[in-house]
C-alpha positions as CSV (number, residue, x, y, z in Angstrom):
1,M,0.0,0.0,0.0
2,S,1.5,3.4,-0.9
3,S,2.1,6.1,1.7
4,P,0.4,9.5,1.7
5,P,2.4,12.6,0.7
6,G,3.1,13.3,4.4
7,G,5.4,10.3,4.6
8,K,3.4,8.6,7.4
9,A,1.8,5.3,6.8
10,S,-2.0,5.4,7.3
11,P,-3.6,2.9,9.5
12,S,-5.2,0.0,7.8
13,L,-9.0,0.4,7.3
14,P,-11.4,-2.4,8.0
15,V,-12.9,-4.1,5.0
16,G,-16.4,-2.7,5.7
17,A,-15.2,0.8,6.1
18,A,-13.1,0.6,2.9
19,A,-16.1,-0.6,1.1
20,M,-18.2,2.3,2.4
21,A,-15.4,4.8,1.5
22,A,-15.1,3.6,-2.0
23,D,-17.4,4.9,-4.7
24,P,-20.5,2.7,-5.2
25,P,-20.4,0.8,-8.5
26,P,-22.8,1.9,-11.2
27,S,-26.1,0.1,-11.1
28,P,-26.3,-2.6,-13.8
29,T,-29.9,-1.8,-14.5
30,G,-29.3,1.9,-15.1
31,A,-31.3,3.0,-12.1
32,R,-30.8,6.4,-10.5
33,S,-28.0,6.5,-8.0
34,F,-28.9,7.2,-4.3
35,P,-27.0,9.0,-1.6
36,E,-24.6,7.1,0.6
37,P,-26.2,5.5,3.6
38,G,-25.1,6.9,6.9
39,A,-23.0,4.9,9.4
40,H,-23.9,4.7,13.0
41,R,-21.1,3.5,15.3
42,S,-21.9,1.7,18.6
43,G,-19.4,-0.3,20.5
44,G,-16.8,-0.2,17.8
45,L,-19.1,-1.8,15.2
46,S,-20.5,0.2,12.2
47,R,-24.2,-0.2,11.4
48,V,-25.6,0.8,8.1
49,R,-29.0,2.5,7.9
50,L,-30.8,3.0,4.7
51,S,-32.4,6.4,4.1
52,A,-36.2,6.6,4.6
53,A,-36.8,7.4,1.0
54,G,-34.1,5.1,-0.5
55,R,-34.5,1.9,-2.3
56,I,-32.4,-1.2,-2.4
57,P,-29.8,-0.9,-5.2
58,G,-30.3,-3.2,-8.1
59,Q,-34.1,-3.7,-7.5
60,R,-36.8,-2.0,-9.5
61,G,-40.2,-1.1,-8.0
62,A,-39.0,-1.8,-4.5
63,R,-41.2,-0.2,-1.8
64,A,-39.9,2.8,0.0
65,V,-39.0,2.2,3.6
66,R,-41.5,3.8,5.8
67,A,-40.3,6.9,7.7
68,V,-39.6,6.5,11.3
69,P,-42.4,8.2,13.4
70,S,-41.4,11.4,15.0
71,L,-40.4,11.7,18.7
72,A,-43.6,13.6,19.5
73,R,-45.7,10.8,18.1
74,R,-43.8,8.2,20.1
75,L,-44.1,10.1,23.3
76,W,-47.8,11.0,22.9
77,P,-49.5,9.7,26.1
78,L,-52.6,8.3,24.5
79,R,-50.4,5.8,22.5
80,R,-49.9,4.0,25.8
81,P,-52.7,1.4,26.5
82,A,-52.9,2.2,30.2
83,V,-53.2,5.9,29.7
84,S,-55.7,5.6,26.8
85,S,-57.8,3.1,28.8
86,A,-57.9,5.4,31.8
87,V,-58.9,8.4,29.6
88,V,-61.7,6.4,28.0
89,A,-63.0,5.1,31.3
90,L,-63.1,8.6,32.8
91,A,-64.9,9.9,29.7
92,L,-67.5,7.2,29.9
93,A,-68.0,7.7,33.6
94,G,-68.5,11.5,33.0
95,S,-71.0,10.8,30.3
96,G,-72.8,8.3,32.6
97,V,-73.1,10.9,35.3
98,L,-74.4,13.4,32.7
99,I,-77.0,11.0,31.2
100,L,-78.3,10.2,34.7
101,H,-78.7,13.8,35.4
102,L,-80.5,14.4,32.1
103,V,-82.9,11.5,32.7
104,Q,-83.5,12.5,36.3
105,R,-84.5,16.0,35.2
106,Q,-87.2,14.5,33.0
107,T,-88.5,11.7,35.2
108,G,-87.7,12.7,38.8
109,T,-85.9,10.5,41.3
110,A,-88.7,8.0,41.8
111,G,-89.3,7.7,38.1
112,L,-85.5,7.2,37.5
113,L,-85.3,4.4,39.9
114,V,-88.4,2.7,38.6
115,G,-87.3,3.1,35.0
116,L,-83.9,1.7,35.7
117,G,-85.4,-1.3,37.5
118,L,-87.9,-2.1,34.7
119,A,-85.4,-1.5,31.9
120,L,-83.0,-4.0,33.5
121,L,-85.4,-6.9,33.2
122,P,-85.1,-7.6,29.4
123,L,-81.3,-6.9,29.3
124,P,-80.1,-10.3,30.4
125,F,-82.1,-12.1,27.7
126,V,-80.7,-9.8,24.9
127,L,-77.1,-10.0,26.2
128,G,-77.4,-13.8,26.6
129,S,-78.5,-14.1,22.9
130,L,-75.5,-12.0,21.8
131,A,-73.2,-14.1,24.1
132,W,-74.4,-17.2,22.3
133,L,-73.5,-15.6,18.9
134,N,-70.2,-14.5,20.4
135,Q,-69.1,-18.1,20.5
136,T,-68.5,-17.7,16.8
137,A,-67.2,-14.1,16.9
138,R,-64.9,-14.5,19.9
139,V,-65.0,-10.8,20.7
140,P,-62.8,-10.0,23.7
141,I,-64.7,-9.1,26.9
142,R,-63.0,-5.7,27.1
143,H,-64.5,-4.8,23.7
144,T,-68.0,-5.9,24.7
145,L,-67.8,-3.9,28.0
146,F,-66.7,-0.8,26.1
147,C,-69.5,-1.2,23.6
148,L,-72.1,-1.7,26.4
149,A,-70.8,1.4,28.3
150,W,-70.6,3.5,25.1
151,G,-74.2,2.7,24.2
152,A,-75.6,3.2,27.7
153,C,-73.7,6.4,28.5
154,A,-72.0,8.2,25.6
155,A,-74.3,7.4,22.7
156,T,-77.5,8.2,24.7
157,T,-76.0,11.5,25.9
158,V,-75.2,12.5,22.3
159,A,-78.6,11.3,21.1
160,I,-80.6,13.2,23.8
161,L,-78.8,16.5,23.2
162,A,-78.7,16.2,19.4
163,N,-82.3,15.1,19.2
164,G,-83.5,18.0,21.3
165,W,-81.6,20.5,19.1
166,A,-82.8,18.9,15.9
167,S,-86.4,18.7,17.1
168,D,-86.4,22.4,18.2
169,F,-84.9,23.5,14.9
170,L,-87.3,21.5,12.7
171,I,-90.4,22.5,14.7
172,A,-89.4,26.2,14.6
173,H,-89.0,26.1,10.8
174,R,-91.6,23.4,9.7
175,G,-94.1,23.3,12.5
176,A,-95.9,20.0,13.0
177,R,-94.3,18.5,9.9
178,G,-90.9,19.3,11.4
179,E,-91.8,17.1,14.4
180,T,-92.6,14.2,12.0
181,W,-89.4,14.7,10.1
182,G,-87.4,14.7,13.3
183,S,-88.8,11.4,14.5
184,E,-88.6,9.6,11.2
185,F,-85.4,11.0,9.7
186,A,-83.3,13.1,12.1
187,T,-83.6,10.7,15.1
188,P,-82.6,7.5,13.2
189,L,-79.6,9.4,11.6
190,I,-78.4,10.8,14.9
191,E,-78.8,7.6,17.0
192,E,-77.4,5.2,14.5
193,V,-74.3,7.4,13.9
194,A,-73.8,7.8,17.7
195,K,-74.0,4.0,18.2
196,G,-71.9,3.2,15.2
197,S,-69.1,5.4,16.4
198,A,-68.1,2.7,18.9
199,L,-67.7,0.2,16.0
200,L,-65.5,2.6,14.1
201,M,-63.2,3.1,17.1
202,L,-62.8,-0.6,17.6
203,L,-62.5,-1.9,14.1
204,L,-60.5,0.8,12.3
205,P,-57.4,0.6,14.6
206,L,-57.4,-3.2,14.2
207,R,-57.5,-2.9,10.4
208,R,-54.7,-0.4,10.4
209,R,-52.6,-2.3,12.9
210,H,-52.9,-5.5,10.8
211,H,-51.8,-3.8,7.6
212,D,-49.1,-1.4,8.8
213,E,-47.5,-2.8,11.9
214,P,-46.1,-6.2,12.7
215,A,-47.5,-8.1,15.6
216,R,-46.1,-7.0,18.9
217,P,-44.3,-9.6,21.0
218,P,-45.8,-10.1,24.4
219,G,-44.2,-8.4,27.3
220,R,-42.0,-10.1,29.9
221,L,-44.8,-10.3,32.5
222,R,-47.2,-11.9,30.0
223,R,-44.7,-14.4,28.8
224,L,-43.9,-15.3,32.4
225,L,-47.6,-15.8,33.2
226,R,-48.1,-17.9,30.1
227,R,-45.2,-20.1,31.0
228,R,-46.5,-20.7,34.5
229,R,-50.2,-21.2,33.5
230,G,-49.4,-23.1,30.3
231,A,-51.8,-20.8,28.4
232,P,-51.6,-20.9,24.6
233,E,-50.5,-18.0,22.5
234,R,-53.0,-15.2,21.8
235,P,-54.7,-15.5,18.5
236,A,-54.2,-13.0,15.7
237,A,-56.2,-9.8,15.2
238,L,-59.9,-10.2,15.3
239,F,-60.7,-8.6,12.0
240,R,-58.1,-10.1,9.8
241,P,-58.9,-9.1,6.2
242,A,-59.6,-11.9,3.8
243,P,-57.0,-12.2,1.0
244,A,-58.1,-11.0,-2.4
245,G,-58.9,-13.7,-4.9
246,R,-61.6,-16.0,-6.0
247,Q,-61.2,-18.5,-3.3
248,R,-61.5,-16.3,-0.2
249,A,-63.0,-13.1,-1.6
250,R,-65.9,-13.1,0.8
251,S,-65.7,-12.2,4.5
252,R,-65.3,-14.9,7.1
253,P,-68.4,-15.9,9.2
254,R,-66.4,-14.9,12.3
255,T,-65.9,-11.4,11.0
256,L,-69.6,-10.9,10.2
257,A,-70.6,-12.4,13.6
258,A,-68.2,-10.0,15.3
259,G,-69.7,-7.0,13.6
260,A,-73.2,-8.1,14.6
261,V,-72.1,-8.8,18.2
262,L,-70.4,-5.4,18.6
263,G,-73.3,-3.6,17.1
264,G,-75.9,-5.5,19.2
265,V,-74.1,-5.0,22.5
266,T,-73.8,-1.2,21.8
267,A,-77.4,-1.0,21.0
268,S,-78.4,-3.0,24.1
269,G,-76.8,-0.4,26.3
270,F,-78.5,2.3,24.3
271,A,-81.9,0.6,24.6
272,F,-81.4,0.1,28.3
273,T,-81.0,3.9,29.0
274,E,-83.7,4.8,26.5
275,N,-86.1,2.4,28.1
276,A,-85.3,3.8,31.5
277,L,-86.1,7.3,30.2
278,Y,-89.5,6.3,28.7
279,L,-90.5,4.1,31.5
280,G,-89.6,6.7,34.1
281,R,-91.6,9.3,32.2
282,A,-94.7,7.0,32.0
283,F,-94.4,6.2,35.7
284,T,-94.1,9.8,36.7
285,A,-97.1,10.8,34.6
286,D,-99.2,7.9,36.0
287,R,-98.3,8.7,39.5
288,Q,-99.2,12.4,39.1
289,A,-102.5,11.4,37.5
290,R,-103.2,9.0,40.4
291,L,-102.5,11.8,43.0
292,D,-104.8,14.1,41.1
293,A,-107.5,11.4,41.1
294,I,-107.1,10.9,44.9
295,G,-107.4,14.6,45.4
296,L,-110.7,14.6,43.5
297,G,-112.0,11.8,45.8
298,R,-111.6,8.8,43.4
299,T,-110.6,5.4,44.7
300,P,-107.0,4.5,43.6
301,S,-106.5,1.2,41.7
302,L,-103.9,-0.6,39.7
303,R,-105.4,0.7,36.4
304,D,-103.9,4.1,37.3
305,F,-100.5,2.8,36.0
306,D,-101.8,1.6,32.6
307,G,-99.4,3.9,30.8
308,T,-96.4,2.4,32.5
309,V,-97.6,-1.2,31.8
310,H,-98.3,-0.3,28.2
311,T,-94.8,1.2,27.7
312,F,-93.2,-1.8,29.4
313,V,-95.1,-4.3,27.1
314,L,-94.2,-2.3,24.0
315,R,-90.5,-1.6,24.7
316,A,-89.4,-4.5,26.9
317,L,-91.6,-7.4,25.7
318,L,-92.5,-6.8,22.1
319,S,-89.3,-5.0,20.9
320,P,-86.3,-5.7,23.1
321,F,-84.3,-6.6,20.0
322,A,-85.3,-3.5,18.0
323,H,-82.2,-1.4,18.6
324,P,-79.8,-4.4,18.5
325,L,-81.3,-5.4,15.2
326,F,-80.7,-1.9,13.7
327,T,-77.1,-1.5,14.8
328,A,-76.2,-5.2,14.0
329,L,-77.0,-4.4,10.4
330,A,-74.6,-1.5,10.5
331,G,-71.9,-3.7,12.2
332,I,-72.2,-6.4,9.6
333,G,-71.9,-3.8,6.8
334,L,-68.8,-2.3,8.4
335,A,-67.3,-5.7,8.9
336,V,-67.8,-6.5,5.2
337,T,-66.1,-3.2,4.2
338,L,-63.1,-3.8,6.4
339,T,-62.4,-7.4,5.5
340,T,-63.8,-8.4,2.1
341,G,-61.5,-9.0,-0.8
342,R,-64.0,-7.6,-3.4
343,R,-63.7,-4.0,-4.2
344,W,-67.4,-3.3,-4.9
345,A,-68.4,-5.0,-1.6
346,A,-65.8,-3.0,0.3
347,R,-67.2,0.3,-1.1
348,L,-70.9,-0.6,-0.5
349,G,-70.8,-2.6,2.7
350,A,-70.6,0.1,5.4
351,P,-72.9,2.6,3.6
352,A,-75.5,0.0,2.8
353,G,-75.5,-1.3,6.4
354,L,-75.8,2.1,7.9
355,L,-78.6,3.1,5.4
356,L,-80.5,-0.1,6.1
357,A,-80.2,0.4,9.8
358,M,-81.4,4.0,9.6
359,G,-84.3,3.1,7.2
360,L,-85.5,0.3,9.4
361,H,-85.2,2.6,12.5
362,G,-87.3,5.3,10.7
363,V,-90.0,2.8,9.7
364,W,-90.1,1.6,13.3
365,N,-90.5,5.2,14.6
366,A,-93.2,6.0,12.0
367,A,-95.2,2.9,13.0
368,A,-95.7,4.4,16.4
369,G,-97.9,7.1,14.9
370,L,-100.1,4.8,12.9
371,G,-102.3,3.6,15.7
372,T,-102.5,0.1,17.1
373,D,-103.5,-1.6,13.8
374,G,-100.9,0.2,11.8
375,F,-98.2,-0.6,14.4
376,L,-99.1,-4.3,14.5
377,L,-99.1,-4.4,10.7
378,V,-95.6,-2.9,10.5
379,Y,-94.4,-5.1,13.3
380,G,-95.6,-8.3,11.6
381,L,-94.6,-7.5,8.0
382,V,-91.3,-5.7,8.6
383,M,-89.8,-6.3,12.1
384,V,-90.5,-10.0,12.5
385,P,-89.0,-11.0,9.1
386,C,-85.9,-8.9,9.7
387,F,-85.5,-10.4,13.1
388,A,-86.0,-13.9,11.7
389,A,-83.3,-13.1,9.1
390,L,-80.9,-12.1,11.8
391,V,-81.6,-15.3,13.7
392,C,-81.0,-17.3,10.5
393,F,-77.7,-15.5,10.1
394,A,-76.6,-16.4,13.7
395,V,-77.5,-20.0,13.2
396,W,-75.6,-20.1,9.9
397,A,-72.5,-18.6,11.5
398,Q,-72.7,-21.1,14.4
399,T,-73.0,-24.0,11.9
400,R,-70.0,-22.8,9.9
401,R,-68.0,-22.6,13.2
402,T,-68.8,-26.2,14.1
403,R,-68.0,-27.5,10.6
404,Q,-64.7,-25.6,10.2
405,P,-61.6,-26.2,12.4
406,T,-60.9,-23.6,14.9
407,G,-58.3,-21.1,13.7
408,P,-57.0,-17.7,14.5
409,G,-59.2,-16.0,11.9
């Protein structure tokens, strides 16, 4: 090796450093040359890092390496699961206190307690049916609890406030017709969007996490607990998209069942709070009418609470699955959009499910103003067939689960 002009011999360079110092050879494919990768030294060893916008030399059409997220994004507190869970729990608790205050203002304390007690009676039957369907969906318990709390607290708070503003606006501008438009168009739109927001918050991060980020290895504490208990590894993401192609272009039965379960649980919480409001109103009105009758010298009887009994039969016995049916349709449509391999189904799934849920909800609200005969006609020709179709879907999903071997997806 020749010496430099100064006359002193230069120290020998490692092979890797000499290769980095030398000019890169021209690309055989004639591709554009890229800047030199920077070297990062740690412990005497040189590590080569590719630039974020660079490509691997000698390869055409290679994907650009994704840029490293900024430090502010990494340190954002809500990215930590414990902090985000605490924030969500506090927000739901605050909305729960607010919705109790709003209901108590309209029903009184006695009406609130009676309404909560009567609204609680059909809830175990609805949640039990959804738990049976969850054998196919395998939705985690934390997701179901979040959906139940969201429907009972946050969605009802948004619905009560927004429905009041929309009703006042429509009545002020359209009079009696505005009240009809509010119950048949504005109310289904507001309530279904408020309930469907929980599904978006749960499903979209799972979709993005599956596509953009690799699976996170379990922490040391989880691995230690699994070794001691002998628990199996956790399955893959719940809403794994089906691969595009002719063989698996349709969504999995588990995916569709999960959408129906999440939507149904959210709507169950919503229906519980709404039933408590309507039953509390009816009880307060009946009690006031009974007190007035006693003041006029009439003999009190159980028929004084006919309004409460009528409301309970209508909402708790005849239609406990009304709200779960509406939002389950939206959940199935969103599940199709997020997981199907067909482009046209992905574009039409979520809008079609939401429109179908809002349309069915509007028909149900309009049936209340048609009298007893009109209500029973709509109930028998529309609601019963739709509910039967949902039951057939649940049975089909359970049958597919028993026929196919259990897998992560």
